[in-house]
C-alpha positions as CSV (number, residue, x, y, z in Angstrom):
1,M,154.6,12.9,-175.6
2,S,153.6,12.9,-171.8
3,T,150.1,14.5,-171.2
4,S,149.4,16.5,-167.9
5,I,146.4,18.1,-166.2
6,V,146.7,20.9,-163.7
7,V,143.8,20.8,-161.2
8,A,143.1,24.2,-159.5
9,G,140.5,25.4,-157.0
10,L,138.0,28.2,-157.3
11,G,138.0,28.7,-153.6
12,P,135.0,28.7,-151.3
13,A,133.3,31.9,-152.2
14,D,133.6,34.6,-155.0
15,A,136.6,35.6,-157.1
16,S,138.1,37.7,-154.4
17,L,139.3,34.4,-152.7
18,L,141.2,33.0,-155.9
19,N,144.8,32.8,-155.4
20,Q,147.6,33.8,-157.9
21,L,148.6,30.2,-158.5
22,T,145.2,29.3,-160.0
23,L,145.0,32.6,-162.0
24,A,148.5,32.0,-163.5
25,A,147.7,28.3,-164.4
26,V,144.6,29.5,-166.3
27,A,146.4,32.3,-168.2
28,S,148.9,29.8,-169.5
29,A,146.8,26.9,-170.4
30,D,145.7,25.7,-173.8
31,H,142.4,24.3,-172.4
32,V,140.2,25.1,-169.3
33,R,137.5,23.4,-168.0
34,L,135.1,23.9,-165.0
35,R,133.6,20.9,-163.1
36,T,130.5,23.0,-162.6
37,S,129.6,26.6,-163.4
38,V,127.5,26.6,-160.4
39,H,129.9,28.6,-158.2
40,P,130.3,32.4,-157.3
41,A,133.7,32.4,-159.0
42,A,133.1,30.5,-162.1
43,D,131.9,33.6,-164.0
44,V,135.5,35.0,-164.1
45,F,136.4,32.2,-166.4
46,D,135.2,32.0,-170.0
47,A,135.4,28.2,-170.0
48,P,133.1,25.3,-170.7
49,S,131.7,23.4,-167.7
50,Y,130.6,19.8,-167.1
51,D,127.1,20.6,-165.9
52,H,125.5,19.0,-169.0
53,L,126.8,15.6,-167.6
54,Y,125.1,16.2,-164.3
55,D,121.8,16.7,-166.3
56,T,122.0,13.8,-168.4
57,L,123.6,10.9,-166.7
58,D,122.1,8.7,-163.9
59,S,124.6,8.8,-161.0
60,F,127.5,10.9,-159.7
61,E,129.9,8.1,-160.4
62,E,128.9,8.2,-164.1
63,V,129.3,11.9,-164.1
64,Y,132.7,11.8,-162.6
65,A,133.9,9.0,-164.8
66,G,132.7,11.1,-167.9
67,I,134.6,14.1,-166.6
68,V,137.8,12.2,-166.2
69,E,137.7,10.6,-169.6
70,D,137.2,13.9,-171.3
71,L,139.8,15.6,-169.4
72,V,142.3,12.7,-170.3
73,A,141.4,13.0,-173.9
74,L,141.6,16.7,-174.0
75,S,145.1,16.7,-172.4
76,S,146.5,14.8,-175.6
77,T,145.9,18.0,-177.5
78,G,147.4,20.6,-175.1
79,S,147.8,21.8,-171.6
80,V,144.6,21.5,-169.5
81,V,143.7,23.3,-166.3
82,Y,140.7,21.6,-164.6
83,L,139.0,24.0,-162.1
84,V,137.0,22.6,-159.2
85,P,135.0,24.3,-156.3
86,G,136.8,25.1,-153.3
87,A,140.1,23.2,-152.8
88,P,141.2,20.4,-155.1
89,T,142.0,18.1,-152.3
90,V,138.7,18.4,-150.2
91,A,135.8,16.3,-151.3
92,E,136.7,16.0,-154.9
93,R,136.1,12.6,-156.3
94,T,137.1,13.5,-159.8
95,V,140.5,14.7,-158.5
96,E,141.1,11.1,-156.7
97,M,140.1,9.5,-160.0
98,L,142.5,11.5,-162.0
99,A,145.4,11.0,-159.7
100,A,144.9,7.3,-159.9
101,R,145.5,7.2,-163.7
102,D,148.6,6.2,-165.0
103,D,148.3,7.5,-168.5
104,V,148.5,11.2,-167.5
105,D,150.4,13.5,-165.1
106,V,148.4,15.5,-162.6
107,Q,149.6,18.4,-160.8
108,I,147.4,19.6,-157.9
109,L,147.5,23.4,-156.7
110,P,146.8,24.5,-153.4
111,A,143.7,26.6,-152.8
112,L,141.5,28.0,-150.1
113,S,138.8,25.5,-148.9
114,F,135.4,26.0,-147.4
115,L,137.0,24.5,-144.2
116,D,139.2,27.4,-143.9
117,L,136.3,29.8,-143.7
118,A,134.4,27.5,-141.4
119,W,137.0,27.4,-138.9
120,A,137.3,31.2,-139.0
121,R,133.7,31.9,-138.6
122,L,133.1,29.1,-136.0
123,G,136.2,30.3,-134.1
124,I,137.6,26.9,-133.4
125,D,140.8,25.1,-133.9
126,P,139.6,21.7,-135.6
127,V,142.8,19.9,-134.4
128,E,142.2,20.9,-130.8
129,R,138.5,20.1,-131.0
130,G,139.2,16.7,-132.8
131,V,136.5,17.7,-135.5
132,R,135.4,14.9,-137.9
133,L,134.4,15.5,-141.4
134,A,131.5,13.8,-143.1
135,D,129.7,14.1,-146.3
136,A,125.9,14.7,-146.3
137,H,125.3,12.4,-149.3
138,D,126.7,9.3,-147.5
139,F,126.1,10.2,-143.9
140,D,126.0,7.6,-141.2
141,P,126.3,8.7,-137.6
142,T,127.7,5.3,-136.7
143,V,130.7,5.9,-138.7
144,S,131.0,9.6,-138.2
145,G,131.3,9.0,-134.4
146,P,130.7,11.3,-131.4
147,G,131.9,14.8,-130.7
148,A,132.3,17.8,-133.0
149,L,131.4,17.2,-136.5
150,L,131.3,19.1,-139.7
151,I,129.1,17.7,-142.5
152,A,129.7,19.1,-146.1
153,Q,127.8,19.1,-149.4
154,C,124.4,19.8,-147.6
155,H,123.3,20.9,-151.2
156,D,119.3,21.1,-150.4
157,A,116.6,20.7,-147.9
158,A,116.2,17.1,-148.8
159,T,119.7,16.1,-148.1
160,L,119.6,18.1,-144.7
161,S,116.4,16.0,-143.9
162,D,118.3,12.8,-144.5
163,V,121.1,13.8,-142.2
164,K,118.6,14.7,-139.5
165,L,116.8,11.5,-139.6
166,A,119.8,9.5,-139.6
167,Y,119.8,9.8,-136.0
168,E,117.2,7.5,-135.2
169,V,117.5,7.3,-131.3
170,A,119.7,9.8,-129.7
171,E,120.1,13.0,-131.7
172,P,122.4,16.3,-131.3
173,A,120.7,19.1,-129.4
174,E,121.6,21.7,-131.9
175,A,123.7,22.6,-134.9
176,V,125.2,25.6,-136.7
177,L,124.2,26.2,-140.2
178,L,127.1,27.7,-142.4
179,H,125.5,29.1,-145.5
180,H,127.2,31.1,-148.2
181,L,130.5,31.6,-146.3
182,G,132.5,34.5,-147.6
183,L,129.6,36.0,-149.7
184,A,127.5,39.0,-149.0
185,D,124.5,37.0,-147.9
186,E,126.6,34.9,-145.6
187,Q,124.5,33.3,-142.8
188,I,126.0,31.6,-139.4
189,I,122.9,30.2,-137.6
190,R,122.6,28.1,-134.5
191,V,119.4,26.1,-134.7
192,P,117.7,23.2,-132.8
193,W,118.4,19.9,-134.5
194,A,114.8,19.7,-135.6
195,D,115.1,22.8,-137.7
196,I,118.2,22.2,-139.6
197,D,116.3,21.5,-142.8
198,K,114.0,24.5,-142.7
199,T,116.1,27.4,-141.8
200,V,118.0,28.5,-144.9
201,P,117.5,27.8,-148.6
202,A,120.4,25.1,-148.7
203,D,122.5,24.7,-151.8
204,H,126.0,23.7,-152.8
205,L,127.4,26.3,-150.4
206,T,125.8,25.1,-147.3
207,S,127.5,22.9,-144.5
208,L,126.4,22.0,-141.0
209,F,128.5,22.1,-137.8
210,V,127.5,19.6,-134.9
211,P,129.3,20.8,-131.7
212,D,128.4,17.7,-129.7
213,A,127.1,14.7,-131.9
214,P,126.1,11.9,-129.5
215,R,127.3,8.3,-129.5
216,V,125.0,6.2,-131.6
217,G,124.7,2.6,-132.8
218,P,125.8,-0.7,-131.1
219,G,129.5,0.4,-131.0
220,A,128.9,2.9,-128.4
221,A,126.9,0.7,-126.1
222,V,129.3,-2.0,-126.4
223,E,132.2,0.2,-125.7
224,R,130.4,1.2,-122.4
225,L,130.0,-2.7,-121.6
226,D,133.6,-3.5,-122.4
227,R,134.9,-0.6,-120.1
228,L,132.4,-1.9,-117.3
229,V,133.8,-5.5,-117.7
230,R,137.3,-4.3,-117.4
231,R,136.4,-2.5,-114.2
232,L,134.9,-5.7,-112.9
233,R,138.0,-7.6,-113.7
234,T,140.0,-5.1,-111.6
235,D,137.7,-4.4,-108.6
236,C,135.3,-7.3,-108.2
237,P,136.9,-10.4,-106.5
238,W,134.6,-12.9,-108.1
239,D,135.1,-11.6,-111.7
240,R,138.8,-11.3,-111.1
241,Q,139.1,-15.0,-110.3
242,Q,137.4,-16.3,-113.4
243,D,138.9,-17.8,-116.4
244,H,137.9,-19.4,-119.8
245,V,137.3,-22.9,-117.9
246,S,135.4,-21.5,-114.9
247,L,133.0,-19.7,-117.1
248,V,131.9,-22.6,-119.3
249,S,129.0,-23.4,-116.9
250,H,127.9,-19.9,-117.0
251,L,128.1,-19.7,-120.7
252,I,126.0,-22.8,-121.2
253,E,123.4,-21.6,-118.5
254,E,123.1,-18.1,-120.2
255,T,122.7,-19.7,-123.7
256,Y,119.9,-21.9,-122.5
257,E,118.1,-19.2,-120.8
258,V,118.0,-17.2,-124.2
259,V,116.7,-20.6,-125.7
260,E,114.0,-20.9,-122.9
261,V,112.6,-17.3,-123.7
262,I,112.3,-18.2,-127.4
263,D,110.9,-21.6,-126.8
264,A,108.3,-20.1,-124.4
265,A,107.3,-17.8,-127.4
266,A,107.0,-21.0,-129.6
267,R,104.7,-22.6,-127.1
268,G,102.6,-19.5,-127.1
269,G,102.2,-19.2,-130.8
270,G,105.5,-18.2,-132.3
271,S,108.0,-15.2,-132.5
272,D,105.3,-12.7,-132.5
273,F,104.5,-13.9,-128.8
274,V,108.1,-13.5,-127.5
275,D,108.8,-11.4,-124.4
276,A,110.9,-8.9,-126.0
277,Q,112.1,-7.3,-122.6
278,L,113.0,-10.8,-121.2
279,L,114.8,-11.7,-124.5
280,R,116.7,-8.4,-124.4
281,E,117.8,-9.2,-120.8
282,E,118.9,-12.6,-121.5
283,L,120.7,-11.7,-124.7
284,G,122.5,-9.1,-122.5
285,D,123.5,-11.8,-120.0
286,L,125.0,-13.9,-123.0
287,L,126.7,-10.9,-124.3
288,F,128.5,-10.2,-120.9
289,Q,129.8,-13.7,-121.3
290,V,131.2,-13.0,-124.7
291,V,132.7,-9.7,-123.4
292,L,134.2,-11.2,-120.3
293,H,135.9,-13.9,-122.3
294,S,137.2,-11.5,-124.6
295,V,138.6,-9.4,-121.9
296,I,140.4,-12.4,-120.2
297,A,141.7,-13.4,-123.5
298,E,143.2,-9.7,-124.0
299,E,144.9,-9.8,-120.7
300,R,146.5,-13.0,-121.9
301,L,147.7,-11.1,-125.0
302,D,145.5,-13.7,-127.1
303,F,142.9,-11.5,-128.8
304,S,140.6,-8.6,-128.0
305,L,136.9,-8.0,-128.4
306,S,137.6,-6.0,-131.6
307,E,139.3,-8.8,-133.1
308,V,136.4,-11.2,-132.1
309,A,134.0,-8.7,-134.0
310,D,136.5,-8.3,-137.0
311,A,136.8,-12.1,-137.4
312,I,133.2,-13.0,-137.6
313,H,132.7,-9.9,-139.9
314,D,135.2,-11.2,-142.3
315,K,134.0,-14.7,-142.0
316,L,130.4,-13.9,-142.8
317,Y,131.6,-11.5,-145.6
318,H,133.6,-14.4,-147.2
319,R,130.8,-16.9,-146.7
320,H,128.3,-14.7,-148.4
321,P,129.6,-14.2,-152.0
322,H,126.0,-14.4,-153.3
323,V,125.3,-11.0,-151.3
324,F,128.9,-9.4,-151.5
325,G,130.3,-10.8,-154.6
326,D,128.9,-11.9,-158.1
327,V,128.2,-15.6,-157.2
328,Q,124.6,-16.6,-158.3
329,V,122.7,-19.2,-156.3
330,D,119.4,-21.1,-157.2
331,G,117.4,-21.5,-154.2
332,L,118.1,-22.3,-150.3
333,H,119.5,-25.9,-151.0
334,E,122.2,-24.6,-153.4
335,L,123.1,-21.8,-150.9
336,S,123.5,-24.4,-148.0
337,L,125.6,-26.6,-150.2
338,R,127.8,-23.7,-151.2
339,W,128.1,-22.5,-147.6
340,E,129.3,-25.9,-146.5
341,Q,131.8,-25.9,-149.4
342,I,133.3,-22.7,-148.4
343,K,133.5,-23.9,-144.7
344,A,135.3,-27.1,-145.9
345,V,137.8,-25.0,-147.8
346,E,138.4,-22.7,-144.9
347,K,138.9,-25.4,-142.3
348,G,140.9,-27.8,-144.7
349,R,138.2,-30.5,-144.3
350,E,137.7,-33.4,-146.7
351,G,135.2,-35.7,-145.3
352,V,131.5,-34.6,-144.9
353,L,131.6,-35.2,-141.1
354,D,134.9,-33.7,-140.5
355,G,135.2,-31.0,-137.8
356,L,131.9,-31.8,-136.1
357,P,131.6,-29.5,-132.9
358,A,131.4,-30.8,-129.1
359,L,127.6,-30.8,-128.9
360,P,125.0,-32.6,-126.6
361,S,124.0,-35.8,-128.2
362,L,120.7,-34.8,-129.5
363,P,122.0,-31.6,-131.4
364,L,125.0,-33.6,-132.5
365,A,123.0,-36.3,-134.0
366,S,120.7,-33.6,-135.8
367,K,123.7,-31.9,-137.2
368,V,125.2,-35.3,-138.3
369,V,121.8,-36.1,-140.2
370,R,121.7,-32.6,-141.8
371,K,125.2,-32.8,-143.0
372,V,124.8,-36.2,-144.7
373,R,121.4,-35.2,-146.2
374,K,123.0,-32.3,-147.9
375,V,125.1,-34.7,-149.9
376,G,122.2,-36.8,-150.8
377,F,122.3,-39.4,-148.0
378,A,118.5,-39.5,-147.3
379,W,115.1,-41.1,-147.8
380,S,113.4,-40.5,-150.9
381,D,110.2,-40.2,-149.1
382,D,108.9,-39.9,-145.7
383,E,107.7,-43.5,-145.6
384,G,111.3,-44.9,-145.6
385,A,112.1,-42.8,-142.5
386,W,108.9,-44.2,-140.9
387,Q,109.9,-47.8,-141.7
388,K,113.4,-47.5,-140.4
389,L,112.0,-46.1,-137.1
390,A,109.7,-49.1,-136.8
391,E,112.6,-51.4,-137.6
392,E,114.7,-49.9,-134.9
393,I,112.0,-50.2,-132.4
394,G,111.3,-53.8,-133.1
395,E,115.0,-54.5,-132.8
396,L,115.0,-52.7,-129.4
397,R,111.9,-54.6,-128.2
398,S,113.7,-58.0,-128.9
399,A,117.3,-57.2,-127.9
400,E,119.4,-58.9,-125.2
401,P,120.0,-56.8,-122.1
402,Q,123.5,-56.4,-123.2
403,T,122.6,-54.8,-126.5
404,R,119.6,-52.6,-125.4
405,L,121.6,-49.6,-125.0
406,A,123.0,-49.7,-128.6
407,E,119.4,-50.6,-129.9
408,L,118.0,-47.6,-127.9
409,G,120.7,-45.3,-129.5
410,D,119.7,-46.7,-132.9
411,V,115.9,-45.8,-132.1
412,L,116.9,-42.1,-131.0
413,F,119.2,-41.8,-134.1
414,A,116.1,-43.0,-136.3
415,V,113.9,-40.4,-134.7
416,V,116.3,-37.6,-135.3
417,A,116.5,-38.9,-139.0
418,L,112.7,-38.8,-139.2
419,A,112.7,-35.3,-137.8
420,A,115.0,-34.1,-140.6
421,Q,112.9,-36.0,-143.3
422,L,109.7,-34.2,-141.8
423,D,111.9,-30.8,-141.7
424,L,111.4,-30.6,-137.9
425,D,113.8,-29.8,-135.1
426,P,114.1,-32.5,-132.7
427,D,115.7,-30.7,-130.1
428,A,113.1,-27.8,-130.0
429,A,110.4,-30.8,-130.3
430,L,111.8,-32.3,-127.1
431,R,112.2,-29.1,-125.2
432,Q,108.7,-28.3,-125.9
433,A,107.6,-31.9,-124.9
434,V,109.6,-31.5,-121.5
435,A,107.8,-28.2,-121.0
436,R,104.4,-29.7,-121.5
437,F,105.2,-32.5,-119.3
438,K,106.4,-30.3,-116.5
439,T,103.4,-28.1,-116.6
440,R,101.0,-31.2,-116.6
441,F,102.9,-32.9,-113.8
442,E,102.7,-29.7,-111.6
443,A,99.0,-29.7,-112.1
444,V,99.0,-33.2,-110.8
445,E,100.9,-32.3,-107.9
446,A,98.5,-29.6,-107.1
447,H,95.7,-32.0,-107.6
448,F,97.0,-34.2,-104.8
449,A,98.0,-31.4,-102.6
450,G,94.5,-30.1,-102.5
451,L,93.4,-33.7,-101.4
452,E,96.1,-33.4,-98.8
453,T,97.5,-36.7,-100.1
454,P,101.2,-37.2,-100.5
455,L,102.0,-37.9,-104.1
456,S,104.1,-40.9,-103.1
457,E,101.2,-42.5,-101.6
458,A,98.7,-42.1,-104.4
459,S,97.9,-45.5,-106.3
460,E,98.7,-46.0,-109.9
461,S,95.0,-45.6,-110.9
462,D,94.8,-42.5,-109.0
463,L,97.8,-41.1,-110.5
464,L,96.5,-41.9,-114.1
465,A,93.1,-40.7,-113.4
466,A,94.7,-37.2,-112.2
467,W,97.1,-37.3,-115.2
468,R,94.1,-37.7,-117.6
469,S,92.0,-35.0,-115.8
470,V,94.5,-32.3,-116.2
471,R,95.3,-33.0,-119.8
């Protein structure tokens, strides 16, 4: 026998707003169940509710699953009418879960929603205003977006406080509290945003209308930048003439300027000493390069900035199964190995050194060493790396002129291998050494300038003495 469940709505207020379809369905049903008796129209029906599940289970999802299972089991013994607050098609998770079942037929009856009363009281056309809907229990202003916004299920002051605090930087100027619409104690109050959680005794019949929610989150700022870059491509002669190739040097320059700010912090004592304002500026310059390349690509019908963001999102999601899936990893070493395995499958690579990127020689050597170390090609202790470096230096000292370049390369590679063995970044070490040399040499220049002696005319002994004096 095919089982069926009729889902009907109690409407947004008291029994005066119940429709005839609901009343007729209840009159002919073998079983009637209320999702909750906490509703002004629930008293009309002498029917059990599922309030006890809310009191005993730990989460809403557990409650909803329990309701659905009970309704399906009940439907095997006769016709069932399931009554939910408002309209069955608005903010009713149990109805979605029932409709997804393939072991029961579900008929959903139309009913008046709290939305109908809200639009009437606010005097607006939601389509014309482009009103978005949001759930207070899962509210995220970066997702709900800017403009007119109706936030439902503001069932207590704590929930309204969470909504208020969700706007961390920019926040709405004001909002309209919609409380007990359709009842004798109905309240429609326009309040400053700071007061949304302390104006009415919020309950399950409280909603919040935000006439003009601000743009928040990185998406809004990136959209502004994207629009500006498009304007530059149209109106600025220099930007209009650029292409991917002509911008390579600028991309590299901006990248190294970011690195320089971070290196300066490292020389000053670590990340706590970073010049945040300067880092923000340099990251902005780098972001401009990313957006400009993306706009150029979109003009060529290759890809867009949105596709760039989606691609890196999906890549990171796929490469973190230990975060977004059920994969367990034991420590950072295993995590690194799994990362490389996932990349190899994605790129169709077989060899450990397949797919090496085009990098400057020092970062490239460092990457090669790190890759082979991950598969066990490494010294068992530090002494082996030190001995290898000493061996290569000896070979360079005794090399014939025609082989010195190769032997020097071996020395440099051994230095990189030693750095990896000691868990040091050779590129960062060399940049810091260059910075120290630059600072010291500039002090030597200043010393001889004070003596009114050209640096090129100073003797070797004077240069060494000055060098040691500024150490």
